[in-house]
N, C-alpha and C positions, 0 to 999 in steps of 0.2 A: 789382364793378360800380359804377357811379357814377350818382348822381341829382342833378340841379340844382334848387336851391330859390331862387326869386327873392324878395328882401326888399323892404321899402318903398322903399329908396333905389336900387333897381335893381341892387344888387350881386349877384353870383352866388356862392352858397355851395356847396361840394361836400361831400356826405355819402358817405363811403367805407365799403365793406364792411369789417368788422372784420379788421385785419391778422392778429391771432392766429388767428381762425377760418379765414381764408384759408390761412394757413401750415399749419394742421392738415389742411385738405382736400388740399393738395398733398403733404404729407409721408406720408400714410397712405392711398393709393388702395385702395378695395375694389371688386371687380368683381362685378356681379350676373350672373344667368344670361344677360343680354343683352349682356354685355361692357362695360357702362358703369357708372360709380359715381354714385349719387344723393347729394345733400347730406345727406339724412336718414341714410343708411347711414354716411357719413363721420363725422358728428357722434356717432353711437353708439360709434364706435371699437371698443375691445376688449370692450364690454359684451356683444357677441354671439359672442365667440370661445370662450366656455366650452363644456364638454360639455353635451349635451342632458340636463338633469336634471329629475327629478320631485320637487322640494321639495314635500312632499305632506301631505295629511291623509287617511288611509285607515282603514277600520273594518269589523268584522264582528261581528254579534250573533246568538246563538242564540235562537230563540223556540220556542213549543210547536208543533212540526211541521216546522221547517226553520231556515234562516238568512237573514239579510239582510246584504248587503255594500254598503258605500257609499264614495264617494271624491269629492274635489273634482276640478277639471278644469284646473288651471294647470300648464303645463310651461314651464321656463325654460332659456335658454342664457346663462350668466353672470347678469347682472341684467336681461336682456331677456326679456319674456314671449313665448315663441315660439308658444304655442298656448293659447288661453283655454278651449277646450272639448274637450280631449283625453279619451280614455276609458281610465281606469286599471284598469278591471275587465275582465279578459281570460278568455275561456273556454278551458279545456284539455280538457274533455269535456262531455257533454250537461248534467250537473248538477254539475259541478265548475268553480269559477271561482277566479281569484286577483286580489287587489289588489296593485298594484306600486308600490314607492317606491325611490328611489335613481337610478341611471343608467337612462335610458329604453332605451338600446341593450342594456345587460346584462340587464335584466329581460325585454325582448322576446325576446332570444336564449334565455334560460333557459326561458321559457314555450313557445317553439317546440320546444325539445328535449323537454321533458316531455310536450307534446301528442303528439309523434311516438311516444314510448315508450308512452304510455297507449293510443293507437290500436292499436299492435301487441299490447299486453297484453290489451286487451278482445277482440280477435280470437282470441287464444290461449285465453282462459278462456270465451269464448262468452257473456259478459254484461258489464254496465257495471262499471267498476273502482270500488274503494272510495276514498273521500276520503282515507283514511289512506295508501293506496298512492301517490296523487298527491303528498301532503305529503312522504312519504319520498323520492320521486324528486327533488322540489325540494331537500330537505335534502341529498341526496347530491351534486347538482350544485353547490349553494352552498358546502357544506363543503369539497369537494375542490378548489374553485377560489377559496377565500376570500381569497387574496392578490391575486387579479386581478379580482374582481367587487365592484361596489358595488350590492348588491341586497338589499332587505328585502321580504319577501313574506308576505301573509296568504292561506292556501289554505283554502277553505271550500266546502261543498256538501252534497248529500244523497245517501245510498245506502240500499239496502234493508236492509242489516245493522245499521247504526249510526244511521240517521236523519240529522238535521242535525249537522254537526261542523265545528269550526274549529281550524286549526293555524297557529301563527305561526312564521315562519322569519326571525329578525332577522339583521342583519349578523354574519357569522362562521359561519352555517350551523347553529345549534342548532335543535331542533324542540320546540315546546311546544304541547300541546293546551290550549285555553282555552274558556271559555263566551262570552267576548267578547274581541276583540283590537283594539288601536289601534296605529298606527305612522305614521311620517313626521314631518316637522319640526313640523307643527301639533299632533301628539298630545301634546306636552309641556304644552300649555295646558289640556288637558281630562281629565287623569288623575283629578283630584279629583271633577269632575262625574260622570264615568263610574262611579267607585267608589261614589259616593253614590246614583246613580240605578239602577244595574243590579240586577236580581234574577232568579232563575231562574223560568221559567214565564211569561215575558212573552207577551202575545198578539201576533199579527202586526202589528196597528195600533200597539200600544204600542212594539214593537221598531222599527218604521219611524219613529215620531215621535222615539224616542230617538236613532237614527242621524242623522236630519236635524238635530236641534237640536244634538247634539254636534259634528257637522262644521261647522255654521254658526258655532258659537262658535270653533272652531279657525281657520276661514277669516277671521274678523273680527280675530283677533290675529296670525296668522302671515302675514308678507309674502310667503312663498313658496307659500302656498295661496290659492285663490280660484276665481272663475268660477261654475260651477253645481255642484249635487250630483247625482251619478249613483248609482242604486241597482240592485241585482240581488237579487230575492227568490226563493229556491230552496226548493222542497219536493217532495213526491212527485208533484205534478201538473205539475211542470216549472219553468220559469224565467220570471219577469216582470221586464222592465227598465223603469225609470222614470227621469225626470230632473226636478229641481226647479230652475227658473230663479232667478237671484239675487234678483229682486224678490219671490219668494214664500218666501224663507228666513225663519225665525222670528227670527233675529238680524240686524239691519241690517249690510250690508257696507260 
């Protein structure tokens, strides 16, 4: 486009749209759902062509009577933040949840498969399944398809036999029972903090404060983590879901 600017001497100057930018807009057309390309979409270029990823900070901590699971809410495609408030804590049964990191498509597909198997299993045995059973099903799917999946999962919950329990299924499909588990790209920044703070027998409030502060530290350092903190508190009485907005996090974002 062209804009005319009149100077003091009455001369007409022409300010042209950047030739380089214009050539980029013409060279790489991107079509929206309406069939037209917007300038914003064109300038983003390949930044949105990546797989829908969950560069993530996820965490689960056992407390006296149950477990608390927490996650950030940022989902990316390439370098573009596709969703600022995604929910990475997914239920697979009444008191069994998973935190998902890696490929959003892979982890959603695996969660759907395990949820289906658990529903059938609970009908067969006539009671709620064990957290260990759910974790072993996740491990079976992830290990048998380790060459084709990018999925790191924390499976946690409460059952009448074992109480609150946490299982980590990292990339590759191994299965590890832990008192607390962290995973995702942001977890590398908080291993020292978590090791120094965690102790067995935390109260419910202490565990919640621990999860929120650890995740807010990870989100402040990791560019692929951010947004808000979502929590799932699971015990014999059921599940309580919470979210902490970014302006209430203990570490400034």
